[in-house]
LOKOL-210888 format. One record per atom (N, C-alpha, C): residue number from 1; chain; atom name; z, x, y. Coordinates in steps of 0.02 Angstrom, whole numbers. Layout:
# LOKOL-210888
+-----+--------+-------+--------+--------+--------+
| num | chaine | atome |     c3 |     c1 |     c2 |
+-----+--------+-------+--------+--------+--------+
| NUM |      A |    CA |      Z |      X |      Y |
...
+-----+--------+-------+--------+--------+--------+
***
This chain:
# LOKOL-210888
+-----+--------+-------+--------+--------+--------+
| num | chaine | atome |     c3 |     c1 |     c2 |
+-----+--------+-------+--------+--------+--------+
|   1 |      A |     N |     -2 |     42 |    -46 |
|   1 |      A |    CA |      9 |     -1 |     -2 |
|   1 |      A |     C |      0 |     45 |     52 |
|   2 |      A |     N |    -48 |     31 |    107 |
|   2 |      A |    CA |    -48 |     61 |    159 |
|   2 |      A |     C |      1 |     40 |    224 |
|   3 |      A |     N |     20 |    104 |    273 |
|   3 |      A |    CA |     79 |     91 |    303 |
|   3 |      A |     C |     68 |     16 |    360 |
|   4 |      A |     N |      1 |     11 |    342 |
|   4 |      A |    CA |    -15 |    -57 |    410 |
|   4 |      A |     C |     -5 |   -111 |    361 |
|   5 |      A |     N |    -20 |   -104 |    278 |
|   5 |      A |    CA |     -6 |   -180 |    241 |
|   5 |      A |     C |     82 |   -177 |    243 |
|   6 |      A |     N |    121 |   -127 |    240 |
|   6 |      A |    CA |    189 |   -139 |    212 |
|   6 |      A |     C |    223 |   -168 |    286 |
|   7 |      A |     N |    189 |   -132 |    348 |
|   7 |      A |    CA |    203 |   -153 |    413 |
|   7 |      A |     C |    188 |   -238 |    418 |
|   8 |      A |     N |    129 |   -265 |    404 |
|   8 |      A |    CA |    124 |   -332 |    391 |
|   8 |      A |     C |    158 |   -377 |    363 |
|   9 |      A |     N |    199 |   -338 |    288 |
|   9 |      A |    CA |    226 |   -382 |    232 |
|   9 |      A |     C |    295 |   -381 |    282 |
|  10 |      A |     N |    330 |   -331 |    329 |
|  10 |      A |    CA |    375 |   -342 |    343 |
|  10 |      A |     C |    392 |   -411 |    415 |
|  11 |      A |     N |    329 |   -407 |    433 |
|  11 |      A |    CA |    336 |   -443 |    490 |
|  11 |      A |     C |    340 |   -534 |    458 |
|  12 |      A |     N |    397 |   -555 |    476 |
|  12 |      A |    CA |    424 |   -628 |    450 |
|  12 |      A |     C |    358 |   -672 |    483 |
|  13 |      A |     N |    337 |   -690 |    540 |
|  13 |      A |    CA |    283 |   -729 |    560 |
|  13 |      A |     C |    218 |   -706 |    515 |
|  14 |      A |     N |    207 |   -645 |    525 |
|  14 |      A |    CA |    112 |   -620 |    493 |
|  14 |      A |     C |    123 |   -658 |    416 |
|  15 |      A |     N |    184 |   -643 |    391 |
|  15 |      A |    CA |    184 |   -672 |    314 |
|  15 |      A |     C |    171 |   -747 |    299 |
|  16 |      A |     N |    206 |   -763 |    358 |
|  16 |      A |    CA |    186 |   -854 |    357 |
|  16 |      A |     C |    142 |   -856 |    389 |
|  17 |      A |     N |     91 |   -836 |    425 |
|  17 |      A |    CA |     39 |   -842 |    430 |
|  17 |      A |     C |    -11 |   -847 |    377 |
|  18 |      A |     N |     14 |   -796 |    331 |
|  18 |      A |    CA |    -32 |   -790 |    271 |
|  18 |      A |     C |    -21 |   -833 |    233 |
|  19 |      A |     N |     19 |   -840 |    223 |
|  19 |      A |    CA |     44 |   -876 |    172 |
|  19 |      A |     C |      6 |   -962 |    182 |
|  20 |      A |     N |     33 |   -973 |    245 |
|  20 |      A |    CA |    -14 |  -1040 |    285 |
|  20 |      A |     C |   -102 |  -1048 |    268 |
|  21 |      A |     N |   -113 |   -994 |    281 |
|  21 |      A |    CA |   -183 |   -977 |    251 |
|  21 |      A |     C |   -204 |   -969 |    204 |
|  22 |      A |     N |   -166 |   -949 |    154 |
|  22 |      A |    CA |   -170 |   -964 |     64 |
|  22 |      A |     C |   -169 |  -1016 |     48 |
|  23 |      A |     N |    -97 |  -1072 |     74 |
|  23 |      A |    CA |    -94 |  -1113 |     48 |
|  23 |      A |     C |   -153 |  -1169 |     59 |
|  24 |      A |     N |   -180 |  -1159 |    138 |
|  24 |      A |    CA |   -223 |  -1219 |    159 |
|  24 |      A |     C |   -287 |  -1198 |    121 |
|  25 |      A |     N |   -324 |  -1140 |    108 |
|  25 |      A |    CA |   -377 |  -1128 |     49 |
|  25 |      A |     C |   -376 |  -1169 |      0 |
|  26 |      A |     N |   -296 |  -1143 |    -48 |
|  26 |      A |    CA |   -293 |  -1183 |    -98 |
|  26 |      A |     C |   -291 |  -1250 |    -91 |
|  27 |      A |     N |   -271 |  -1273 |    -46 |
|  27 |      A |    CA |   -263 |  -1334 |    -49 |
|  27 |      A |     C |   -328 |  -1379 |    -28 |
|  28 |      A |     N |   -393 |  -1355 |      0 |
|  28 |      A |    CA |   -447 |  -1368 |     12 |
|  28 |      A |     C |   -498 |  -1380 |    -41 |
|  29 |      A |     N |   -467 |  -1313 |    -80 |
|  29 |      A |    CA |   -526 |  -1306 |   -129 |
|  29 |      A |     C |   -496 |  -1361 |   -187 |
|  30 |      A |     N |   -437 |  -1385 |   -184 |
|  30 |      A |    CA |   -415 |  -1440 |   -234 |
|  30 |      A |     C |   -437 |  -1500 |   -230 |
|  31 |      A |     N |   -424 |  -1512 |   -144 |
|  31 |      A |    CA |   -453 |  -1588 |   -111 |
|  31 |      A |     C |   -541 |  -1592 |   -132 |
|  32 |      A |     N |   -583 |  -1536 |   -142 |
|  32 |      A |    CA |   -639 |  -1532 |   -140 |
|  32 |      A |     C |   -657 |  -1554 |   -222 |
|  33 |      A |     N |   -613 |  -1514 |   -262 |
|  33 |      A |    CA |   -623 |  -1514 |   -344 |
|  33 |      A |     C |   -601 |  -1616 |   -344 |
|  34 |      A |     N |   -554 |  -1617 |   -334 |
|  34 |      A |    CA |   -521 |  -1697 |   -323 |
|  34 |      A |     C |   -589 |  -1731 |   -311 |
|  35 |      A |     N |   -619 |  -1733 |   -227 |
|  35 |      A |    CA |   -677 |  -1772 |   -224 |
|  35 |      A |     C |   -746 |  -1754 |   -241 |
|  36 |      A |     N |   -747 |  -1708 |   -272 |
|  36 |      A |    CA |   -822 |  -1675 |   -313 |
|  36 |      A |     C |   -843 |  -1662 |   -229 |
|  37 |      A |     N |   -834 |  -1656 |   -180 |
|  37 |      A |    CA |   -861 |  -1641 |   -118 |
|  37 |      A |     C |   -829 |  -1584 |    -81 |
|  38 |      A |     N |   -911 |  -1539 |    -56 |
|  38 |      A |    CA |   -891 |  -1472 |    -44 |
|  38 |      A |     C |   -879 |  -1485 |     35 |
|  39 |      A |     N |   -913 |  -1531 |     64 |
|  39 |      A |    CA |   -917 |  -1522 |    146 |
|  39 |      A |     C |   -827 |  -1524 |    193 |
|  40 |      A |     N |   -795 |  -1532 |    170 |
|  40 |      A |    CA |   -745 |  -1507 |    199 |
|  40 |      A |     C |   -735 |  -1449 |    208 |
|  41 |      A |     N |   -725 |  -1410 |    251 |
|  41 |      A |    CA |   -700 |  -1351 |    278 |
|  41 |      A |     C |   -625 |  -1328 |    318 |
|  42 |      A |     N |   -616 |  -1265 |    310 |
|  42 |      A |    CA |   -560 |  -1247 |    349 |
|  42 |      A |     C |   -551 |  -1278 |    424 |
|  43 |      A |     N |   -609 |  -1243 |    433 |
|  43 |      A |    CA |   -596 |  -1266 |    508 |
|  43 |      A |     C |   -604 |  -1326 |    528 |
|  44 |      A |     N |   -611 |  -1388 |    487 |
|  44 |      A |    CA |   -616 |  -1458 |    473 |
|  44 |      A |     C |   -532 |  -1457 |    490 |
|  45 |      A |     N |   -480 |  -1439 |    441 |
|  45 |      A |    CA |   -428 |  -1451 |    441 |
|  45 |      A |     C |   -389 |  -1424 |    494 |
|  46 |      A |     N |   -424 |  -1364 |    514 |
|  46 |      A |    CA |   -370 |  -1347 |    574 |
|  46 |      A |     C |   -355 |  -1401 |    629 |
|  47 |      A |     N |   -402 |  -1444 |    632 |
|  47 |      A |    CA |   -397 |  -1490 |    690 |
|  47 |      A |     C |   -340 |  -1554 |    668 |
|  48 |      A |     N |   -332 |  -1571 |    610 |
|  48 |      A |    CA |   -308 |  -1619 |    576 |
|  48 |      A |     C |   -218 |  -1613 |    603 |
|  49 |      A |     N |   -182 |  -1562 |    625 |
|  49 |      A |    CA |   -115 |  -1574 |    651 |
|  49 |      A |     C |   -114 |  -1583 |    718 |
|  50 |      A |     N |   -173 |  -1582 |    746 |
|  50 |      A |    CA |   -182 |  -1586 |    823 |
|  50 |      A |     C |   -193 |  -1660 |    858 |
|  51 |      A |     N |   -217 |  -1702 |    785 |
|  51 |      A |    CA |   -236 |  -1764 |    816 |
|  51 |      A |     C |   -190 |  -1822 |    804 |
|  52 |      A |     N |   -153 |  -1844 |    846 |
|  52 |      A |    CA |    -95 |  -1892 |    817 |
|  52 |      A |     C |   -136 |  -1952 |    802 |
|  53 |      A |     N |   -102 |  -2018 |    753 |
|  53 |      A |    CA |   -122 |  -2077 |    738 |
|  53 |      A |     C |   -174 |  -2123 |    807 |
|  54 |      A |     N |   -117 |  -2111 |    848 |
|  54 |      A |    CA |   -140 |  -2140 |    911 |
|  54 |      A |     C |   -212 |  -2125 |    952 |
|  55 |      A |     N |   -236 |  -2068 |    935 |
|  55 |      A |    CA |   -311 |  -2030 |    950 |
|  55 |      A |     C |   -283 |  -1980 |    997 |
|  56 |      A |     N |   -334 |  -1969 |   1008 |
|  56 |      A |    CA |   -340 |  -1900 |   1077 |
|  56 |      A |     C |   -400 |  -1898 |   1103 |
|  57 |      A |     N |   -404 |  -1877 |   1169 |
|  57 |      A |    CA |   -464 |  -1872 |   1203 |
|  57 |      A |     C |   -501 |  -1794 |   1187 |
|  58 |      A |     N |   -559 |  -1809 |   1177 |
|  58 |      A |    CA |   -604 |  -1729 |   1163 |
|  58 |      A |     C |   -547 |  -1675 |   1184 |
|  59 |      A |     N |   -562 |  -1674 |   1269 |
|  59 |      A |    CA |   -529 |  -1610 |   1313 |
|  59 |      A |     C |   -470 |  -1611 |   1289 |
|  60 |      A |     N |   -419 |  -1646 |   1273 |
|  60 |      A |    CA |   -353 |  -1616 |   1253 |
|  60 |      A |     C |   -356 |  -1598 |   1182 |
|  61 |      A |     N |   -400 |  -1605 |   1148 |
|  61 |      A |    CA |   -390 |  -1592 |   1079 |
|  61 |      A |     C |   -432 |  -1521 |   1096 |
|  62 |      A |     N |   -479 |  -1510 |   1136 |
|  62 |      A |    CA |   -494 |  -1449 |   1133 |
|  62 |      A |     C |   -440 |  -1396 |   1169 |
|  63 |      A |     N |   -420 |  -1423 |   1210 |
|  63 |      A |    CA |   -346 |  -1378 |   1260 |
|  63 |      A |     C |   -291 |  -1366 |   1205 |
|  64 |      A |     N |   -286 |  -1412 |   1155 |
|  64 |      A |    CA |   -224 |  -1405 |   1119 |
|  64 |      A |     C |   -253 |  -1339 |   1060 |
|  65 |      A |     N |   -311 |  -1356 |   1027 |
|  65 |      A |    CA |   -355 |  -1293 |   1015 |
|  65 |      A |     C |   -364 |  -1224 |   1035 |
|  66 |      A |     N |   -369 |  -1223 |   1094 |
|  66 |      A |    CA |   -376 |  -1174 |   1134 |
|  66 |      A |     C |   -464 |  -1133 |   1128 |
|  67 |      A |     N |   -513 |  -1193 |   1123 |
|  67 |      A |    CA |   -585 |  -1176 |   1094 |
|  67 |      A |     C |   -611 |  -1233 |   1147 |
|  68 |      A |     N |   -682 |  -1218 |   1154 |
|  68 |      A |    CA |   -727 |  -1248 |   1192 |
|  68 |      A |     C |   -730 |  -1316 |   1166 |
|  69 |      A |     N |   -751 |  -1355 |   1209 |
|  69 |      A |    CA |   -771 |  -1438 |   1206 |
|  69 |      A |     C |   -807 |  -1433 |   1165 |
|  70 |      A |     N |   -869 |  -1393 |   1172 |
|  70 |      A |    CA |   -923 |  -1382 |   1114 |
|  70 |      A |     C |   -915 |  -1383 |   1071 |
|  71 |      A |     N |   -871 |  -1332 |   1041 |
|  71 |      A |    CA |   -838 |  -1326 |    963 |
|  71 |      A |     C |   -813 |  -1371 |    925 |
|  72 |      A |     N |   -779 |  -1415 |    982 |
|  72 |      A |    CA |   -729 |  -1464 |    945 |
|  72 |      A |     C |   -778 |  -1522 |    935 |
|  73 |      A |     N |   -829 |  -1533 |    999 |
|  73 |      A |    CA |   -861 |  -1598 |    968 |
|  73 |      A |     C |   -903 |  -1570 |    893 |
|  74 |      A |     N |   -931 |  -1521 |    892 |
|  74 |      A |    CA |   -961 |  -1509 |    829 |
|  74 |      A |     C |   -924 |  -1524 |    768 |
|  75 |      A |     N |   -848 |  -1495 |    773 |
|  75 |      A |    CA |   -803 |  -1527 |    717 |
|  75 |      A |     C |   -799 |  -1608 |    710 |
|  76 |      A |     N |   -787 |  -1631 |    756 |
|  76 |      A |    CA |   -776 |  -1712 |    764 |
|  76 |      A |     C |   -839 |  -1740 |    755 |
|  77 |      A |     N |   -895 |  -1724 |    759 |
|  77 |      A |    CA |   -963 |  -1758 |    760 |
|  77 |      A |     C |   -964 |  -1730 |    666 |
|  78 |      A |     N |   -953 |  -1698 |    625 |
|  78 |      A |    CA |   -941 |  -1660 |    566 |
|  78 |      A |     C |   -892 |  -1720 |    526 |
|  79 |      A |     N |   -826 |  -1732 |    557 |
|  79 |      A |    CA |   -789 |  -1777 |    521 |
|  79 |      A |     C |   -810 |  -1833 |    538 |
|  80 |      A |     N |   -831 |  -1842 |    591 |
|  80 |      A |    CA |   -848 |  -1936 |    606 |
|  80 |      A |     C |   -912 |  -1942 |    534 |
|  81 |      A |     N |   -958 |  -1904 |    542 |
|  81 |      A |    CA |  -1005 |  -1915 |    478 |
|  81 |      A |     C |   -973 |  -1910 |    408 |
|  82 |      A |     N |   -933 |  -1880 |    392 |
|  82 |      A |    CA |   -897 |  -1872 |    330 |
|  82 |      A |     C |   -841 |  -1956 |    345 |
|  83 |      A |     N |   -857 |  -1989 |    389 |
|  83 |      A |    CA |   -793 |  -2044 |    388 |
|  83 |      A |     C |   -725 |  -2037 |    400 |
|  84 |      A |     N |   -695 |  -1988 |    419 |
|  84 |      A |    CA |   -635 |  -1956 |    440 |
|  84 |      A |     C |   -615 |  -1984 |    494 |
|  85 |      A |     N |   -654 |  -1978 |    550 |
|  85 |      A |    CA |   -634 |  -1982 |    606 |
|  85 |      A |     C |   -687 |  -2027 |    639 |
|  86 |      A |     N |   -665 |  -2053 |    716 |
|  86 |      A |    CA |   -699 |  -2107 |    743 |
|  86 |      A |     C |   -696 |  -2103 |    816 |
|  87 |      A |     N |   -744 |  -2129 |    866 |
|  87 |      A |    CA |   -730 |  -2118 |    916 |
|  87 |      A |     C |   -707 |  -2189 |    956 |
|  88 |      A |     N |   -652 |  -2199 |    985 |
|  88 |      A |    CA |   -637 |  -2277 |    992 |
|  88 |      A |     C |   -630 |  -2270 |   1082 |
|  89 |      A |     N |   -646 |  -2340 |   1125 |
|  89 |      A |    CA |   -632 |  -2345 |   1201 |
|  89 |      A |     C |   -556 |  -2318 |   1194 |
|  90 |      A |     N |   -557 |  -2268 |   1249 |
|  90 |      A |    CA |   -485 |  -2256 |   1281 |
|  90 |      A |     C |   -450 |  -2330 |   1323 |
|  91 |      A |     N |   -398 |  -2360 |   1289 |
|  91 |      A |    CA |   -351 |  -2419 |   1323 |
|  91 |      A |     C |   -324 |  -2395 |   1403 |
|  92 |      A |     N |   -335 |  -2328 |   1408 |
|  92 |      A |    CA |   -317 |  -2305 |   1481 |
|  92 |      A |     C |   -365 |  -2299 |   1525 |
|  93 |      A |     N |   -407 |  -2310 |   1493 |
|  93 |      A |    CA |   -470 |  -2278 |   1544 |
|  93 |      A |     C |   -552 |  -2301 |   1496 |
|  94 |      A |     N |   -570 |  -2355 |   1521 |
|  94 |      A |    CA |   -607 |  -2387 |   1488 |
|  94 |      A |     C |   -685 |  -2324 |   1468 |
|  95 |      A |     N |   -700 |  -2280 |   1536 |
|  95 |      A |    CA |   -754 |  -2225 |   1532 |
|  95 |      A |     C |   -737 |  -2185 |   1474 |
|  96 |      A |     N |   -653 |  -2170 |   1441 |
|  96 |      A |    CA |   -651 |  -2110 |   1389 |
|  96 |      A |     C |   -670 |  -2144 |   1339 |
|  97 |      A |     N |   -651 |  -2088 |   1278 |
|  97 |      A |    CA |   -661 |  -2093 |   1220 |
|  97 |      A |     C |   -604 |  -2084 |   1192 |
|  98 |      A |     N |   -577 |  -2095 |   1131 |
|  98 |      A |    CA |   -523 |  -2071 |   1097 |
|  98 |      A |     C |   -529 |  -2052 |   1025 |
|  99 |      A |     N |   -537 |  -1987 |    993 |
|  99 |      A |    CA |   -540 |  -1958 |    959 |
|  99 |      A |     C |   -478 |  -2000 |    895 |
| 100 |      A |     N |   -509 |  -2032 |    836 |
| 100 |      A |    CA |   -444 |  -2056 |    813 |
| 100 |      A |     C |   -465 |  -2077 |    724 |
| 101 |      A |     N |   -414 |  -2079 |    687 |
| 101 |      A |    CA |   -414 |  -2075 |    621 |
| 101 |      A |     C |   -461 |  -2136 |    592 |
| 102 |      A |     N |   -502 |  -2120 |    536 |
| 102 |      A |    CA |   -522 |  -2194 |    513 |
| 102 |      A |     C |   -474 |  -2214 |    458 |
| 103 |      A |     N |   -470 |  -2272 |    447 |
| 103 |      A |    CA |   -432 |  -2282 |    353 |
| 103 |      A |     C |   -420 |  -2234 |    323 |
| 104 |      A |     N |   -523 |  -2220 |    306 |
| 104 |      A |    CA |   -536 |  -2154 |    260 |
| 104 |      A |     C |   -491 |  -2097 |    269 |
| 105 |      A |     N |   -498 |  -2083 |    350 |
| 105 |      A |    CA |   -465 |  -2006 |    363 |
| 105 |      A |     C |   -382 |  -2030 |    344 |
| 106 |      A |     N |   -342 |  -2059 |    368 |
| 106 |      A |    CA |   -284 |  -2069 |    371 |
| 106 |      A |     C |   -253 |  -2068 |    272 |
| 107 |      A |     N |   -292 |  -2108 |    240 |
| 107 |      A |    CA |   -281 |  -2094 |    175 |
| 107 |      A |     C |   -292 |  -2022 |    155 |
| 108 |      A |     N |   -353 |  -1987 |    200 |
| 108 |      A |    CA |   -370 |  -1916 |    163 |
| 108 |      A |     C |   -291 |  -1881 |    168 |
| 109 |      A |     N |   -285 |  -1898 |    222 |
| 109 |      A |    CA |   -201 |  -1857 |    238 |
| 109 |      A |     C |   -139 |  -1873 |    202 |
| 110 |      A |     N |   -122 |  -1922 |    173 |
| 110 |      A |    CA |    -91 |  -1942 |    111 |
| 110 |      A |     C |    -97 |  -1905 |     78 |
| 111 |      A |     N |   -173 |  -1926 |     26 |
| 111 |      A |    CA |   -172 |  -1873 |    -12 |
| 111 |      A |     C |   -189 |  -1799 |     -6 |
| 112 |      A |     N |   -200 |  -1783 |     46 |
| 112 |      A |    CA |   -199 |  -1696 |     45 |
| 112 |      A |     C |   -100 |  -1695 |     60 |
| 113 |      A |     N |    -77 |  -1720 |     82 |
| 113 |      A |    CA |      4 |  -1717 |     84 |
| 113 |      A |     C |     32 |  -1724 |     20 |
| 114 |      A |     N |     -2 |  -1755 |    -26 |
| 114 |      A |    CA |     11 |  -1761 |    -97 |
| 114 |      A |     C |    -16 |  -1683 |   -129 |
| 115 |      A |     N |    -61 |  -1674 |   -116 |
| 115 |      A |    CA |    -80 |  -1606 |   -148 |
| 115 |      A |     C |    -34 |  -1559 |   -128 |
| 116 |      A |     N |    -16 |  -1556 |    -60 |
| 116 |      A |    CA |     21 |  -1498 |    -42 |
| 116 |      A |     C |     97 |  -1500 |    -54 |
| 117 |      A |     N |    109 |  -1558 |    -73 |
| 117 |      A |    CA |    181 |  -1564 |   -107 |
| 117 |      A |     C |    161 |  -1533 |   -189 |
| 118 |      A |     N |    108 |  -1562 |   -220 |
| 118 |      A |    CA |     97 |  -1514 |   -289 |
| 118 |      A |     C |    105 |  -1438 |   -298 |
| 119 |      A |     N |     81 |  -1397 |   -218 |
| 119 |      A |    CA |     89 |  -1362 |   -220 |
| 119 |      A |     C |    154 |  -1314 |   -209 |
| 120 |      A |     N |    185 |  -1330 |   -175 |
| 120 |      A |    CA |    244 |  -1329 |   -155 |
| 120 |      A |     C |    278 |  -1334 |   -228 |
| 121 |      A |     N |    274 |  -1380 |   -268 |
| 121 |      A |    CA |    293 |  -1389 |   -322 |
| 121 |      A |     C |    298 |  -1351 |   -369 |
| 122 |      A |     N |    241 |  -1302 |   -377 |
| 122 |      A |    CA |    211 |  -1253 |   -405 |
| 122 |      A |     C |    274 |  -1171 |   -384 |
| 123 |      A |     N |    258 |  -1186 |   -329 |
| 123 |      A |    CA |    295 |  -1130 |   -284 |
| 123 |      A |     C |    365 |  -1130 |   -307 |
| 124 |      A |     N |    408 |  -1196 |   -307 |
| 124 |      A |    CA |    478 |  -1216 |   -325 |
| 124 |      A |     C |    489 |  -1171 |   -395 |
| 125 |      A |     N |    429 |  -1168 |   -428 |
| 125 |      A |    CA |    443 |  -1149 |   -508 |
| 125 |      A |     C |    467 |  -1077 |   -514 |
| 126 |      A |     N |    446 |  -1036 |   -457 |
| 126 |      A |    CA |    446 |   -978 |   -455 |
| 126 |      A |     C |    509 |   -935 |   -413 |
| 127 |      A |     N |    538 |   -992 |   -363 |
| 127 |      A |    CA |    573 |   -988 |   -323 |
| 127 |      A |     C |    658 |  -1020 |   -326 |
| 128 |      A |     N |    697 |   -997 |   -317 |
| 128 |      A |    CA |    740 |  -1041 |   -312 |
| 128 |      A |     C |    756 |  -1086 |   -266 |
| 129 |      A |     N |    793 |  -1136 |   -293 |
| 129 |      A |    CA |    776 |  -1201 |   -248 |
| 129 |      A |     C |    831 |  -1195 |   -186 |
| 130 |      A |     N |    904 |  -1158 |   -190 |
| 130 |      A |    CA |    926 |  -1160 |   -137 |
| 130 |      A |     C |    884 |  -1118 |    -89 |
| 131 |      A |     N |    828 |  -1056 |    -99 |
| 131 |      A |    CA |    810 |  -1018 |    -52 |
| 131 |      A |     C |    744 |  -1048 |    -26 |
| 132 |      A |     N |    714 |  -1096 |    -83 |
| 132 |      A |    CA |    668 |  -1142 |    -59 |
| 132 |      A |     C |    687 |  -1214 |    -13 |
| 133 |      A |     N |    753 |  -1220 |    -16 |
| 133 |      A |    CA |    782 |  -1278 |     39 |
| 133 |      A |     C |    790 |  -1226 |    110 |
| 134 |      A |     N |    830 |  -1171 |    100 |
| 134 |      A |    CA |    826 |  -1130 |    164 |
| 134 |      A |     C |    768 |  -1120 |    188 |
| 135 |      A |     N |    723 |  -1093 |    171 |
| 135 |      A |    CA |    641 |  -1083 |    201 |
| 135 |      A |     C |    623 |  -1152 |    221 |
| 136 |      A |     N |    630 |  -1197 |    202 |
| 136 |      A |    CA |    620 |  -1260 |    242 |
| 136 |      A |     C |    645 |  -1284 |    295 |
| 137 |      A |     N |    698 |  -1274 |    301 |
| 137 |      A |    CA |    747 |  -1279 |    347 |
| 137 |      A |     C |    732 |  -1255 |    404 |
| 138 |      A |     N |    723 |  -1162 |    398 |
| 138 |      A |    CA |    701 |  -1118 |    459 |
| 138 |      A |     C |    620 |  -1139 |    468 |
| 139 |      A |     N |    581 |  -1156 |    441 |
| 139 |      A |    CA |    513 |  -1173 |    442 |
| 139 |      A |     C |    539 |  -1243 |    524 |
| 140 |      A |     N |    570 |  -1281 |    470 |
| 140 |      A |    CA |    576 |  -1344 |    525 |
| 140 |      A |     C |    602 |  -1318 |    586 |
| 141 |      A |     N |    668 |  -1266 |    597 |
| 141 |      A |    CA |    692 |  -1261 |    649 |
| 141 |      A |     C |    642 |  -1223 |    708 |
| 142 |      A |     N |    590 |  -1204 |    683 |
| 142 |      A |    CA |    541 |  -1140 |    709 |
| 142 |      A |     C |    486 |  -1214 |    750 |
| 143 |      A |     N |    469 |  -1278 |    701 |
| 143 |      A |    CA |    442 |  -1333 |    727 |
| 143 |      A |     C |    481 |  -1358 |    792 |
| 144 |      A |     N |    531 |  -1367 |    783 |
| 144 |      A |    CA |    584 |  -1411 |    829 |
| 144 |      A |     C |    562 |  -1362 |    901 |
| 145 |      A |     N |    573 |  -1283 |    880 |
| 145 |      A |    CA |    607 |  -1243 |    949 |
| 145 |      A |     C |    540 |  -1250 |    994 |
| 146 |      A |     N |    457 |  -1256 |    961 |
| 146 |      A |    CA |    410 |  -1224 |    981 |
| 146 |      A |     C |    359 |  -1303 |   1007 |
| 147 |      A |     N |    385 |  -1354 |    978 |
| 147 |      A |    CA |    349 |  -1409 |    980 |
| 147 |      A |     C |    343 |  -1452 |   1059 |
+-----+--------+-------+--------+--------+--------+
***
């Protein structure tokens, strides 16, 4: 192992980022297999945590992601074509549109969380239950701090 790899392994957040990326890739692979459809991509799932059930404007979504409106527009178009997202009029401003989950998208999120729970159960088979519970509490504290 190189010094740089050892440095990365000593960093809590670097390990967290890598674990999250690997878990996301594994989950997407299982979703693709379950659906028999390989059109869903990691770039799509990067949007998911940023879209509330009540919807969000494209400009706000782009700002949350820190990428251009054009890049978000392309991803939203792809997810719209998959029947996962849709555009609805914004009740607060009739000229604006909200990016919202479709029923299929909501069902897909619930299914995806089930797949994530299955992955967590696999990890639980290799890790002490108390350690896993403590890790969950630490991650929730991180989310609560930065959200």
